[in-house]
C-alpha positions in Angstrom: -25.7 30.7 -28.5 -23.6 27.7 -29.5 -24.4 24.3 -28.1 -22.3 23.2 -25.2 -20.2 20.1 -25.3 -21.4 17.2 -23.2 -19.6 14.9 -20.8 -16.5 12.9 -21.7 -16.1 9.2 -21.7 -12.5 8.0 -21.1 -11.4 4.5 -22.0 -7.9 2.9 -21.9 -6.9 1.2 -25.2 -4.9 -2.0 -24.4 -1.9 -2.4 -26.8 -0.7 -5.7 -28.1 2.8 -6.5 -29.4 4.5 -5.1 -31.4 4.0 -1.7 -29.8 6.3 1.2 -28.9 7.4 1.6 -25.3 5.8 4.2 -23.0 7.4 7.6 -23.4 7.1 11.4 -23.0 8.4 14.5 -24.8 7.6 12.7 -28.1 5.9 14.0 -31.2 2.6 12.8 -32.8 0.5 13.8 -35.8 -2.4 12.3 -37.7 -2.6 12.0 -41.4 -5.1 10.1 -43.7 -6.5 8.2 -40.8 -3.2 7.0 -39.4 -1.3 8.3 -36.4 2.5 8.8 -36.6 4.8 8.8 -33.5 8.5 9.8 -33.4 11.1 9.6 -30.7 10.7 11.0 -27.2 12.2 9.8 -23.9 11.5 6.7 -21.8 14.4 5.6 -19.6 16.7 7.2 -22.3 16.3 9.1 -25.5 14.5 7.1 -28.2 15.1 6.8 -31.9 12.1 5.0 -33.3 9.3 5.8 -35.6 5.8 4.2 -35.7 2.5 4.2 -37.5 -0.7 3.4 -35.6 -4.0 2.3 -37.1 -6.8 2.9 -34.6 -9.3 0.8 -36.5 -7.1 -2.3 -36.3 -5.4 -1.2 -33.1 -2.0 -2.2 -34.4 1.4 -0.5 -34.7 3.9 -0.8 -37.6 7.5 0.2 -37.0 8.8 2.5 -39.8 12.3 3.1 -41.0 14.3 5.5 -38.9 17.8 4.2 -39.6 18.6 5.8 -43.0 21.0 8.7 -43.4 18.1 11.0 -44.1 16.2 10.1 -40.9 16.6 12.1 -37.6 18.6 11.1 -34.6 17.2 10.8 -31.1 14.8 13.6 -30.6 13.0 15.1 -27.5 10.5 17.9 -27.4 10.5 18.2 -31.2 7.5 19.0 -33.5 5.9 17.1 -36.3 3.1 18.4 -38.6 1.6 17.0 -41.8 1.0 18.8 -45.1 -0.1 17.2 -48.4 1.3 13.8 -47.6 4.6 14.9 -46.1 5.4 15.0 -42.4 7.7 17.9 -41.3 9.8 17.2 -38.2 11.7 20.1 -36.6 14.1 20.5 -33.6 14.5 18.2 -30.6 18.2 17.4 -31.0 20.1 16.9 -27.7 23.3 18.2 -29.2 22.5 21.7 -30.3 26.0 22.1 -31.9 24.7 19.9 -34.7 22.4 22.6 -35.9 25.2 25.0 -36.6 26.1 22.9 -39.6 22.6 21.7 -40.6 19.1 22.9 -40.1 17.3 20.3 -37.8 14.5 19.7 -40.3 13.5 16.3 -41.7 10.7 15.3 -44.2 8.9 12.0 -44.4 6.9 10.9 -47.4 3.8 9.0 -46.1 3.0 7.4 -49.5 6.5 6.0 -50.2 7.3 5.7 -46.4 10.8 7.1 -46.6 12.7 10.1 -45.3 14.2 12.7 -47.5 16.1 15.9 -47.2 15.6 19.3 -48.9 17.9 19.9 -51.7 20.6 22.4 -50.9 19.7 25.9 -52.1 21.9 27.9 -54.5 24.9 29.7 -52.8 23.3 32.9 -54.1 20.4 32.4 -51.8 21.0 33.6 -48.3 20.9 30.6 -45.9 18.6 31.9 -43.1 17.2 29.2 -40.9 16.3 28.6 -37.2 18.7 26.9 -34.8 17.8 23.7 -33.0 15.0 24.2 -30.5 13.1 22.1 -27.9 9.7 22.7 -26.5 8.6 25.0 -29.3 5.3 24.9 -31.1 4.6 24.2 -34.8 1.3 24.7 -36.8 0.4 24.8 -40.4 -1.6 27.8 -41.8 -2.3 27.6 -45.5 0.9 26.6 -47.2 3.3 27.6 -44.4 4.6 26.1 -41.2 4.9 28.5 -38.3 7.3 27.8 -35.4 7.2 29.8 -32.2 9.6 29.9 -29.2 11.3 27.0 -27.8 14.4 26.4 -25.6 17.8 26.8 -27.2 20.7 25.3 -25.3 23.1 27.9 -23.9 20.7 30.7 -25.0 17.6 29.9 -22.9 14.0 30.4 -23.9 13.4 32.0 -27.3 10.8 34.3 -28.7 11.7 33.8 -32.3 8.8 33.3 -34.7 9.7 31.5 -37.9 7.8 30.8 -41.1 8.7 27.9 -43.4 7.1 28.1 -46.9 6.0 24.6 -47.7 6.0 25.3 -51.4 9.3 27.0 -51.9 10.8 25.4 -48.7 12.5 28.6 -47.6 12.7 30.0 -44.1 11.9 33.6 -43.0 12.2 35.1 -39.6 9.1 37.2 -38.8 9.7 40.5 -37.1 9.7 40.5 -33.3 6.9 42.9 -32.3 6.7 44.8 -29.1 3.5 43.0 -28.2 3.5 39.3 -28.2 3.9 36.1 -26.0 7.5 36.8 -25.4 10.1 34.1 -24.7 8.1 30.8 -24.4 8.6 27.0 -24.3 6.5 24.0 -23.3 3.4 25.8 -24.5 0.6 24.7 -26.8 -0.5 26.2 -30.2 -3.2 25.4 -32.7 -4.2 26.8 -36.1 -7.8 27.7 -36.7 -9.1 29.5 -39.8 -6.6 32.3 -40.4 -5.3 32.5 -36.8 -2.7 30.8 -34.6 -3.7 30.5 -30.9 -1.0 30.0 -28.2 -1.6 29.1 -24.6 0.5 29.0 -21.4 4.0 27.5 -21.2 7.1 28.7 -19.5 8.8 32.0 -19.6 12.2 31.0 -18.3 11.2 29.1 -15.2 7.9 30.8 -14.7 4.6 29.1 -15.7 2.0 31.1 -17.7 -1.7 31.1 -18.2 -2.1 33.7 -21.0 -3.8 33.2 -24.3 -2.5 34.8 -27.5 -3.8 35.0 -31.1 -1.7 35.8 -34.1 -3.4 37.0 -37.3 -2.0 35.8 -40.7 -3.7 38.9 -42.2 -1.8 41.7 -40.5 0.9 39.7 -38.7 0.1 41.0 -35.3 -0.4 39.4 -31.9 -3.3 40.0 -29.6 -3.6 39.0 -26.0 -7.1 37.5 -25.4 -8.6 38.4 -22.1 -10.8 35.5 -20.8 -12.6 34.8 -17.5 -11.9 31.6 -15.5 -10.3 28.9 -17.6 -7.3 26.7 -17.0 -4.6 27.5 -14.4 -0.9 28.1 -15.2 0.2 25.2 -17.4 3.2 23.8 -19.1 3.7 20.5 -20.9 0.0 20.3 -21.9 -1.6 19.6 -25.3 -4.2 21.4 -27.5 -6.1 20.7 -30.7 -9.1 22.0 -32.7 -12.6 20.5 -32.2 -15.2 22.0 -34.4 -15.1 25.8 -33.6 -13.3 25.2 -30.3 -9.9 24.6 -28.8 -9.6 21.6 -26.5 -6.8 21.7 -24.0 -5.7 18.7 -21.9 -3.4 17.9 -19.1 -0.1 19.5 -18.3 0.7 20.9 -14.9 1.8 24.0 -13.0 5.1 22.1 -12.3 6.9 19.1 -13.8 5.9 17.0 -10.8 2.2 17.9 -10.7 0.4 16.6 -13.8 -3.3 17.1 -14.2 -6.2 15.4 -16.1 -8.4 18.5 -16.7 -10.0 18.9 -20.2 -10.9 22.4 -21.1 -12.9 23.7 -24.0 -12.4 27.3 -25.4 -15.1 28.4 -27.7 -13.2 30.4 -30.4 -16.3 32.4 -31.3 -17.2 33.6 -27.8 -13.8 33.2 -26.1 -15.5 31.5 -23.2 -13.8 28.6 -21.3 -15.7 25.5 -20.1 -14.2 22.7 -18.1 -15.6 19.4 -19.5 -16.8 16.9 -17.0 -16.2 13.1 -17.2 -18.9 10.5 -17.0 -19.2 8.6 -13.7 -16.5 5.8 -13.4 -14.7 7.4 -16.3 -11.5 9.1 -15.2 -8.9 10.7 -17.5 -5.2 10.0 -16.8 -3.0 12.6 -15.3 -0.4 13.4 -17.9 2.3 16.0 -18.7 4.6 16.1 -21.8 2.1 13.7 -23.5 0.7 14.0 -27.0 -2.9 14.2 -28.2 -4.5 13.8 -31.6 -8.1 14.0 -32.8 -9.6 11.7 -35.4 -12.9 12.1 -37.1 -14.7 14.9 -39.1 -15.2 17.2 -36.1 -11.5 17.3 -35.5 -10.9 18.2 -39.2 -12.4 21.7 -39.7 -12.7 22.9 -43.3 -10.2 25.5 -44.5 -11.6 29.1 -44.4 -11.7 29.3 -48.2 -13.8 26.1 -48.4 -11.2 24.4 -50.5 -10.8 20.6 -50.0 -8.2 19.4 -47.5 -5.8 16.5 -47.9 -6.0 15.8 -44.2 -9.4 14.2 -44.1 -9.9 11.2 -41.9 -13.0 9.9 -43.7 -12.1 7.6 -46.6 -14.2 6.0 -49.3 -13.6 3.1 -51.6 -13.6 3.2 -55.3 -17.3 2.7 -55.6 -17.9 5.7 -53.4 -19.6 3.7 -50.6 -18.3 3.3 -47.1 -16.9 -0.1 -46.4 -16.4 -2.2 -43.4 -13.0 -2.7 -41.7 -11.2 -5.7 -40.4 -11.3 -5.4 -36.6 -8.4 -7.2 -34.9 -8.5 -5.9 -31.4 -10.6 -2.8 -31.1 -11.2 -2.3 -27.4 -14.7 -2.2 -25.9 -15.5 0.1 -23.0 -15.5 -1.4 -19.5 -18.2 1.0 -18.4 -21.6 -0.5 -17.6 -23.4 2.5 -18.9 -22.8 4.3 -22.2 -24.5 7.2 -24.0 -26.5 6.3 -27.0 -24.1 7.9 -29.4 -21.2 6.0 -27.9 -23.1 2.7 -28.2 -23.5 3.4 -31.9 -19.8 4.0 -32.2 -18.9 0.8 -30.4 -21.4 -1.2 -32.6 -19.8 0.4 -35.7 -16.4 -0.6 -34.4 -17.4 -4.2 -34.1 -17.9 -4.7 -37.9 -15.6 -7.4 -39.2 -14.3 -8.5 -42.5 -16.9 -11.3 -42.4 -19.6 -8.7 -42.8 -18.2 -8.0 -46.3 -18.8 -11.6 -47.4 -22.4 -11.3 -46.4 -22.9 -8.3 -48.8 -22.8 -10.7 -51.7 -21.4 -10.3 -55.2 -21.5 -6.5 -55.1 -18.2 -6.4 -53.2 -16.6 -9.5 -54.6 -14.8 -7.5 -57.3 -12.9 -5.5 -54.7 -11.9 -8.3 -52.3 -8.7 -9.4 -54.1 -6.9 -6.0 -54.0 -8.3 -4.7 -50.7 -6.1 -4.3 -47.6 -6.8 -3.4 -44.0 -6.0 0.3 -44.9 -8.6 0.4 -47.7 -11.4 -1.2 -45.7 -12.5 1.9 -43.8 -15.7 3.4 -42.4 -16.5 6.9 -41.4 -14.0 7.6 -38.5 -15.9 8.3 -35.3 -14.8 11.5 -33.4 -12.2 10.4 -30.9 -9.5 12.2 -29.0 -6.5 10.0 -28.3 -3.8 10.6 -25.6 -0.5 8.9 -26.1 2.1 8.5 -23.4 3.3 11.2 -21.1 4.5 11.4 -17.5 4.1 9.6 -15.2 5.1 6.6 -17.2 3.0 3.5 -16.5 4.6 0.3 -15.3 4.2 -1.9 -18.3 6.3 -1.6 -21.4 3.7 -0.7 -24.1 2.8 2.9 -24.5 -0.3 4.1 -22.7 -3.2 5.0 -25.1 -6.5 6.6 -24.0 -9.5 7.4 -26.1 -12.1 10.0 -25.3 -15.6 10.5 -26.9 -17.7 13.6 -26.4 -21.5 13.3 -25.9 -22.5 16.5 -27.7 
């Protein structure tokens, strides 16, 4: 029997200027130890793009004004693959997608947007229309997009595959058995499967769990006992051999703060408790991301992944980082594991000087991004409704005592 996950410790992460404003219906993904955030809605639709470094607790605003960058987006998706971020959907004006597929690519190394070259006229131009509230996951070398809401057409059950090598779209056949029309749901990729939970069918909330196999291209409805209620606007991610599901609500006006764990081996749900005096925020239409090795499972064929959040320096030894403003926990009591993480987070650049001449040869060319240590396992929650009063985006971190 697999070991159960322990209690959760939730801690707000104060943000200092410059920082993005609070928002919801935005998109977030993690790549190479950084968190990227695009668009969303605050008091109005937003067109901004940011990179967040948790170690230094600082934000850098990236270019989003070039001709290749997207417009204001809401309820779009963003996934990383081999150094490129793939952004799809979310346009307010769906008429725009009749002339151009709403897909944008961002090179994380060169930090610029670029578009896919036009295909030959001999190649049939098959591509999805603009959507909002869909899901996007990466399995192998493909991005899979399910459902979403299409203006004037309502909720969709289209299932699209985008080959990340050839950069061609294909519409997967609509089977008789499947999740059906769906938006504001969650989806994850684990091993050779895609898991989908909840969302809206039209205006009706759902609490069903579906699994799609990349082997035989079929959907299976997974029957489970207990588990979350009907949810929409929630978030999900992979943690070791489990799916973590946070927040959302049965309605737009009833956000929750429940954190559920689904063991993907036993298909058993477990609601994870919080430590005393540690309360998670109630959020809907937020974004969550996991950093650390336990949130980065190895691919099924044991090949190396480019999306590893543990970085090493040239001499193959872990190095300290410069700590500007890493928040400490306000709780009076902490589990031993979390105390170790906090102590690790308090390393400063001055520690490097104390190491002597061994590190002196690296000091001239090192930056904050290259001074890294093994990333602790953290779940981060960014934004969501209800918006908080102050301008900077709300960020919460959660550690698990397992």
